[in-house]
C-alpha positions as MATLAB code, in Angstrom:
seq = 'MKENPQAFAYNTINIKIVLVTTLTLVLSDVKFFQRRSCKIFQWRSELAQNRGSESVANKPRGNRHPKMSGTVKHARILSMEDKGRYLDTVQLQKLEQSFRSWAEAADRSDIGISRKRILLIFLLIRHTGARLNEALHLDPSADIDYKNHIVRLCKGGTEGRRPCREVEISEALSAEIQRTLDAPELKRAFGGLIWVDPGHVRRKFYERAESIGIPRQLGTPDVIRRSRAVELLQSNMPLPVVQKILGHSTPNLAASYVEFSDEEMQKVARYFIDKESRRKTSARNAFFGKIDKIQRGDIQATIEILSVGGYRISSVITNHSLVQLGLRRGALVMAEVKAPSVMLYKGEEEPKSTAENIFRGTVHQILKGAVTTEIVVRIPDGTELCSIVTSESGRRMDLKENDLVWAIFSSFSVVLHID';
ca = [
       7.542    4.968   95.269;
       8.300    7.677   97.723;
      10.110   10.720   96.318;
      13.310   11.915   97.907;
      13.005   15.701   98.610;
      16.762   16.200   98.382;
      16.961   14.412   95.000;
      14.036   16.440   93.667;
      15.691   19.701   94.687;
      18.989   18.584   93.167;
      17.345   17.707   89.832;
      15.517   21.031   89.766;
      18.778   22.921   90.158;
      20.397   20.884   87.366;
      17.494   21.581   85.038;
      17.767   25.319   85.719;
      21.503   25.265   85.086;
      20.999   23.408   81.797;
      18.292   25.837   80.683;
      20.339   28.911   81.542;
      23.449   27.491   79.827;
      21.512   26.532   76.718;
      19.807   29.925   76.498;
      23.164   31.707   76.928;
      24.754   29.664   74.148;
      21.838   30.248   71.810;
      21.899   34.005   72.355;
      25.685   34.187   71.947;
      25.491   32.148   68.755;
      22.857   34.488   67.359;
      25.036   37.538   68.100;
      28.071   35.740   66.700;
      26.377   34.859   63.450;
      24.884   38.330   63.184;
      28.358   39.820   63.496;
      29.907   37.347   61.077;
      27.117   37.519   58.562;
      26.643   41.283   58.372;
      29.177   41.562   55.550;
      27.654   38.553   53.829;
      24.204   40.137   54.003;
      25.661   43.381   52.638;
      27.434   41.483   49.848;
      24.260   39.609   48.939;
      22.322   42.879   48.883;
      24.861   44.465   46.515;
      24.851   41.343   44.383;
      21.075   41.457   44.175;
      21.262   45.079   43.006;
      23.869   44.275   40.383;
      22.002   41.212   39.200;
      18.539   42.688   39.372;
      17.735   41.448   35.886;
      18.355   37.865   36.982;
      15.856   38.013   39.825;
      12.536   36.204   39.483;
      10.635   39.461   39.136;
      12.832   40.634   36.254;
      13.183   37.415   34.281;
      11.783   37.650   30.746;
       8.590   35.799   30.014;
       7.957   34.599   26.486;
       8.888   37.345   24.017;
       8.926   40.019   26.697;
      12.245   41.480   27.767;
      13.151   42.783   31.224;
      12.739   46.485   31.743;
      15.539   48.607   33.151;
      14.433   50.231   36.367;
      16.106   53.129   38.087;
      19.291   54.807   36.945;
      22.229   52.744   35.724;
      25.468   53.916   37.282;
      28.197   54.298   34.687;
      30.901   53.845   37.303;
      29.562   50.432   38.276;
      29.130   49.285   34.694;
      32.639   50.357   33.719;
      34.318   49.453   37.032;
      35.505   53.027   37.547;
      34.346   53.931   41.020;
      37.608   55.751   41.647;
      37.810   58.892   39.502;
      41.605   58.809   39.666;
      41.714   55.570   37.697;
      41.278   57.097   34.257;
      42.709   59.921   32.149;
      40.732   62.896   30.909;
      40.681   64.005   27.275;
      43.493   66.521   27.707;
      45.752   63.889   29.283;
      44.911   61.424   26.525;
      45.809   64.021   23.900;
      49.117   64.761   25.624;
      49.881   61.049   25.786;
      49.103   60.683   22.096;
      51.421   63.575   21.261;
      54.126   61.924   23.340;
      53.800   58.681   21.365;
      53.906   60.537   18.048;
      56.998   62.584   18.951;
      58.719   59.449   20.262;
      57.976   57.547   17.037;
      59.249   60.384   14.842;
      62.461   60.801   16.880;
      63.849   57.352   15.970;
      67.363   57.621   14.502;
      67.384   54.171   12.859;
      64.917   52.609   10.441;
      64.476   49.398   12.457;
      63.819   51.393   15.627;
      61.421   53.613   13.694;
      59.441   50.576   12.513;
      59.251   49.204   16.050;
      58.073   52.539   17.462;
      55.463   53.038   14.744;
      54.062   49.622   15.560;
      53.726   50.623   19.229;
      52.151   53.953   18.165;
      49.633   52.055   16.042;
      48.714   49.836   19.003;
      48.226   52.926   21.178;
      46.026   54.654   18.577;
      43.826   51.562   18.262;
      43.334   51.276   22.025;
      42.933   55.007   22.539;
      40.351   55.531   19.757;
      38.483   52.191   19.668;
      38.641   51.102   23.309;
      40.214   47.827   22.187;
      41.705   45.379   24.648;
      45.452   44.912   24.288;
      44.922   41.313   23.208;
      42.477   42.444   20.507;
      44.898   45.056   19.151;
      47.784   42.585   19.032;
      45.717   40.006   17.121;
      44.399   42.526   14.600;
      45.213   41.933   10.922;
      45.320   45.404    9.304;
      44.710   44.036    5.802;
      41.591   42.073    6.766;
      40.229   43.708    9.920;
      40.248   47.392    8.912;
      37.725   48.748    6.411;
      39.457   51.883    5.206;
      36.556   52.877    2.956;
      33.896   52.851    5.673;
      36.347   53.614    8.535;
      35.580   50.541   10.626;
      37.890   48.349   12.734;
      36.921   44.733   13.415;
      38.024   43.562   16.849;
      37.981   39.953   18.022;
      38.927   38.474   21.391;
      41.931   36.226   20.870;
      41.847   36.686   17.107;
      39.400   35.416   14.495;
      40.677   31.837   14.787;
      39.446   31.662   18.372;
      35.844   31.746   17.075;
      35.010   34.282   19.740;
      32.557   37.153   19.298;
      33.811   40.030   17.158;
      32.574   43.602   17.006;
      32.933   46.499   14.594;
      34.029   49.881   15.923;
      33.758   53.175   14.068;
      36.857   55.359   13.755;
      37.336   58.824   12.298;
      38.173   59.317    8.654;
      41.444   61.020    9.637;
      42.570   58.083   11.795;
      41.580   55.589    9.109;
      43.653   57.474    6.527;
      46.623   57.764    8.906;
      46.660   54.021    9.630;
      46.468   53.248    5.921;
      49.326   55.642    5.087;
      51.444   54.179    7.860;
      50.905   50.584    6.776;
      51.384   51.399    3.091;
      54.991   52.418    3.768;
      57.237   49.752    2.120;
      59.356   49.154    5.233;
      56.271   48.559    7.388;
      54.657   46.296    4.799;
      57.702   44.032    4.932;
      57.805   44.180    8.735;
      54.177   43.348    9.419;
      53.241   40.514    7.125;
      50.039   39.832    9.079;
      49.062   40.455   12.679;
      50.207   43.496   14.684;
      51.847   41.137   17.132;
      54.290   42.517   19.718;
      55.237   40.981   23.036;
      52.586   42.298   25.498;
      55.209   42.909   28.175;
      57.230   45.085   25.795;
      54.088   47.064   24.884;
      53.248   47.697   28.525;
      56.781   48.891   29.300;
      56.632   51.413   26.448;
      53.229   52.615   27.621;
      54.674   53.124   31.121;
      57.621   55.101   29.684;
      55.423   57.423   27.608;
      53.120   58.122   30.545;
      55.979   58.946   32.896;
      57.608   61.163   30.240;
      54.684   63.615   30.497;
      54.252   63.384   34.261;
      51.469   60.779   34.387;
      51.902   57.948   36.952;
      52.853   54.712   35.226;
      49.821   52.908   36.649;
      47.638   55.326   34.663;
      49.488   54.574   31.432;
      48.449   50.939   31.092;
      46.428   49.734   28.088;
      43.540   48.866   30.417;
      43.405   52.405   31.841;
      43.538   53.943   28.360;
      40.690   51.664   27.246;
      38.719   52.650   30.359;
      39.479   56.318   29.744;
      38.068   56.025   26.228;
      34.816   54.733   27.702;
      34.613   57.704   30.097;
      35.403   60.106   27.260;
      32.550   58.737   25.149;
      30.122   58.881   28.075;
      31.104   62.467   28.833;
      30.368   63.374   25.209;
      26.807   62.140   25.908;
      27.054   59.024   23.761;
      24.262   56.630   24.857;
      25.459   54.029   27.319;
      24.327   51.011   25.234;
      26.420   52.279   22.320;
      29.472   52.677   24.573;
      28.919   49.153   25.878;
      28.739   47.818   22.335;
      31.921   49.649   21.309;
      33.850   48.228   24.262;
      32.417   44.741   23.840;
      30.793   44.703   27.275;
      27.916   42.387   28.089;
      26.025   43.286   31.247;
      22.766   41.515   32.291;
      20.890   44.648   33.320;
      21.726   46.295   29.986;
      20.639   43.390   27.795;
      17.177   44.853   27.305;
      18.508   48.156   25.981;
      20.069   46.461   22.963;
      16.677   45.196   21.844;
      15.495   48.703   21.040;
      18.331   49.406   18.585;
      19.479   47.431   15.574;
      23.194   47.084   14.839;
      22.790   49.499   11.939;
      21.092   52.088   14.140;
      23.780   51.811   16.812;
      26.484   52.207   14.167;
      24.797   55.389   12.949;
      24.753   56.759   16.499;
      28.423   55.876   16.958;
      29.328   57.453   13.615;
      27.567   60.702   14.565;
      29.544   61.027   17.805;
      32.868   60.021   16.211;
      32.411   62.607   13.445;
      31.474   65.274   15.984;
      34.519   64.399   18.075;
      36.729   64.521   14.991;
      35.466   67.984   14.050;
      36.060   69.210   17.581;
      39.625   67.885   17.728;
      40.654   68.919   14.249;
      43.845   70.975   14.471;
      42.236   73.951   12.766;
      44.166   77.169   12.542;
      43.736   79.640   15.381;
      41.928   77.030   17.495;
      42.970   75.635   20.881;
      41.206   72.616   22.351;
      41.386   72.289   26.125;
      39.531   72.578   29.405;
      38.591   75.544   31.549;
      41.075   75.965   34.386;
      39.879   79.222   35.974;
      36.824   81.479   35.935;
      36.928   84.988   37.388;
      33.539   86.628   37.326;
      33.078   90.402   37.381;
      30.066   92.708   37.412;
      29.424   92.510   33.654;
      32.079   90.238   32.156;
      34.081   87.188   33.186;
      37.654   86.114   32.459;
      38.066   82.488   31.401;
      41.444   80.720   31.416;
      41.739   77.608   29.254;
      44.526   75.052   29.618;
      45.111   73.652   26.137;
      46.182   70.143   25.163;
      49.653   71.485   24.469;
      49.916   72.987   27.945;
      49.326   76.605   26.920;
      47.061   79.021   28.765;
      44.575   81.005   26.710;
      42.642   83.879   28.243;
      39.190   84.895   27.058;
      36.759   87.576   28.211;
      33.033   86.950   27.750;
      29.864   88.446   29.219;
      28.293   86.944   32.322;
      25.200   86.270   30.232;
      27.249   84.129   27.834;
      28.889   82.382   30.794;
      25.488   81.285   32.100;
      24.012   80.581   28.675;
      26.880   78.298   27.672;
      26.890   76.592   31.066;
      30.654   77.005   31.398;
      32.335   75.593   34.500;
      35.825   74.685   35.647;
      36.956   71.467   33.959;
      34.574   71.800   30.982;
      36.011   71.029   27.554;
      35.943   73.950   25.121;
      37.549   75.189   21.940;
      39.059   78.680   21.975;
      39.227   80.382   18.599;
      40.636   83.715   17.454;
      40.152   85.330   14.049;
      43.208   85.815   11.884;
      43.032   89.654   11.664;
      43.200   89.773   15.484;
      46.572   87.945   15.600;
      49.483   90.397   15.660;
      53.057   89.353   14.884;
      56.313   90.708   16.316;
      59.792   89.810   15.145;
      62.586   89.662   17.688;
      64.268   87.562   20.363;
      62.802   89.219   23.435;
      59.133   88.956   24.342;
      57.444   92.227   23.348;
      55.849   94.414   25.986;
      52.138   94.351   25.316;
      48.812   94.617   27.132;
      47.578   91.532   25.225;
      47.119   88.524   27.521;
      47.910   85.799   24.963;
      51.520   85.742   23.766;
      53.064   82.726   21.984;
      56.503   82.060   20.547;
      56.516   80.249   17.214;
      58.090   79.715   13.812;
      56.880   81.107   10.492;
      55.534   78.088    8.639;
      53.989   79.627    5.533;
      53.626   83.013    3.824;
      50.991   83.674    1.178;
      51.412   87.113   -0.390;
      48.542   88.910   -2.074;
      48.037   92.269   -3.725;
      46.228   93.744   -0.723;
      46.774   91.360    2.197;
      49.326   88.739    3.224;
      48.596   85.582    5.180;
      51.294   84.434    7.592;
      50.998   81.081    9.353;
      52.963   80.611   12.593;
      53.385   77.182   14.156;
      53.938   76.989   17.928;
      55.748   74.032   19.571;
      52.641   71.908   20.254;
      51.783   71.922   16.536;
      48.976   74.491   16.699;
      48.978   76.874   13.737;
      48.147   80.547   14.216;
      47.205   82.453   11.093;
      47.663   86.203   10.919;
      46.388   88.433    8.135;
      48.187   91.752    7.640;
      48.323   94.292    4.848;
      50.867   93.475    2.192;
      52.655   96.728    3.011;
      53.009   95.682    6.670;
      54.234   92.295    5.510;
      56.965   93.867    3.415;
      58.091   96.072    6.300;
      58.330   93.088    8.645;
      60.419   91.220    6.051;
      59.471   87.808    7.445;
      60.726   84.573    5.930;
      59.850   80.959    6.552;
      61.427   79.464    9.715;
      61.857   82.933   11.269;
      61.113   83.080   15.000;
      58.233   85.432   15.820;
      55.798   86.281   18.605;
      52.072   85.802   17.955;
      49.891   88.029   20.162;
      46.145   88.473   20.579;
      43.856   90.003   23.188;
      41.547   88.005   25.404;
      38.640   90.047   23.977;
      39.374   88.446   20.570;
      38.944   84.864   21.815;
      35.636   83.149   21.081;
      34.699   80.000   23.016;
      32.848   77.038   21.492;
      31.250   74.044   23.186;
      29.459   70.988   21.762;
];
């Protein structure tokens, strides 16, 4: 059969067109899928990092457990990548004071009972990291061991047959909860679970947060629970212990639990809770707060501390001590002043003095001795300042309980303590 030259040329052109079109479509599809899939690839990469323990290389074989490689990021584990999504210790303390003042200010017994119940829920979440649901389903008579200072928390209550955990609390908090629940009016009111409508609880949490200038979105039970986790981590509590306290279960942390028994982890938790309790004890002449300003000189440095109650305390220390203690802006410290260094002035107007620390308070207690007299002054945030003067000076001042006085001390008298 004789070929037609025109037909052959025509077919050749068609083949070229088809090849060019096909190649163009293939290349465009590749670019399209590359663009569309870039986020998917990124997501899969992040997922692989988060689920490293589930990869083939990290799966346990026999009795062997996966090893944790690299550094575990606390922010990822606790879902706190944004620093503004939790409260620091000073803010938590202010919020707790707000709840306490609010509960004590009730003018009717039924309102007082309702507010104390909300306060109790806050204290449980703030100091145990409990979920709101766990706090509401807690039975104080069965789930709190007042002798060993342990709270038993269960998701959805014990009837749900869900995992429960035991969380250590301070001796002071354990005693406070017991005293509160032993009150006859609260015994009649409770009768079992600490159940309150969750919506009502959240509204009260919003109100308390806004009352001290904290955005309402940072006053939720979830944020307070998250803030407790950050607080424990910042106190250098081991991450596995924090995870156990909060009831978290994360694949890449599973191996870390193997190295510690429940008893050992409870001992670790108890050590940190006791240390925290000692640090926060409202001891006389002691302010707990964070460093707000550091002004360094040639030999000495001035440190300004913003206390939980909102007061500013000035301290002067040597530059050597500044470096040795590792002090920095935002660090938590306790400022303490000895009683003989606290001077008292009676009068309405603030006295003119070169002392940097001046506080207005009320005489709370007077203990007279043959040689010296101890005078305790309470300032509005509840901090007690003790002053020791000669009994002769005490007689000349003629102070009585509930008198308004000024408590003054120099920044050179303030000693700073860190954990």
